[in-house]
Structure formats: C-alpha cells, structure tokens
C-alpha positions in Angstrom: 30.5 -41.4 -26.0 29.6 -42.5 -22.4 26.5 -40.8 -20.6 27.1 -39.5 -16.9 23.8 -40.1 -14.9 23.4 -37.9 -11.5 22.8 -40.1 -8.6 21.4 -37.8 -5.7 21.3 -39.1 -1.9 17.8 -39.7 -0.3 18.0 -37.2 2.0 18.9 -34.4 -1.2 16.0 -35.5 -2.7 13.4 -35.2 0.1 14.8 -31.4 1.1 14.9 -31.0 -3.0 11.0 -32.1 -2.8 10.5 -29.9 0.4 11.7 -27.4 -1.2 9.7 -27.1 -4.4 6.6 -27.9 -2.1 7.5 -25.1 -0.1 7.7 -22.3 -3.1 4.6 -23.7 -4.6 3.0 -22.8 -1.0 4.7 -19.7 -0.8 3.3 -18.7 -4.8 -0.1 -19.4 -3.6 0.2 -17.7 -0.6 1.3 -14.5 -2.3 -1.3 -15.3 -5.5 -4.2 -15.5 -2.5 -2.9 -12.0 -0.8 -2.3 -10.3 -3.9 -6.1 -11.2 -5.4 -7.4 -10.5 -1.5 -5.8 -7.0 -1.9 -7.3 -6.0 -5.0 -10.7 -7.5 -4.4 -10.2 -4.7 -0.7 -8.5 -2.0 -3.2 -11.7 -2.3 -5.4 -14.5 -2.1 -2.6 -12.3 1.1 -1.0 -12.2 2.9 -4.5 -16.3 2.1 -4.9 -16.7 3.9 -0.9 -14.3 6.9 -2.1 -16.7 7.4 -5.4 -19.8 6.9 -3.4 -18.7 9.4 -0.7 -17.0 11.7 -3.0 -20.4 12.0 -5.0 -22.7 12.5 -1.6 -20.1 15.1 -0.6 -20.7 17.1 -3.6 -24.2 17.6 -2.4 -23.6 19.1 0.8 -20.9 21.6 -0.8 -23.2 22.8 -3.4 -24.6 25.9 -1.8 -21.0 27.2 -0.9 -18.1 28.6 -2.3 -15.6 26.3 -1.7 -14.0 24.2 -3.9 -13.8 20.1 -3.5 -9.9 20.9 -2.5 -11.1 23.7 0.5 -13.0 20.9 2.4 -9.6 20.2 4.5 
C-alpha cells in the first residue's frame, strides 16, 4: 500500500494562509461588533427603563394609561 502526498505550489499555500488569516480577521471583527452591539443594547434598555419609570410620575394625576401617551 502506497501513500500519496499532496504537494502544493508555493502560491497556493500562501493563498490558503492568507484566506485563513482573512477569515480569522473577519470573525474577530464580527465578534467585536456583536459585543459592542450587546453593550449598546443594554445601555439603551436601561435608559428606556429609567425613562419609563420617570414618565409614570407625570401621568399619575391623569386618567391616561401608558398606551395613551401617543
């Protein structure tokens, strides 16, 4: 039984290394962007909750419900 060895030309191996590095850079960038979007979403959520809590005080004397503010 003989084994066959795959021999790549130098240009092909350089292209494969560049492709792997580009994929790693792409995944790093996507991971950073996803993390940043989570941080922004949490900040917006807390601002929304604080605004909702303070808006309850201004409508306490009226008969309008929370959905009647528009």
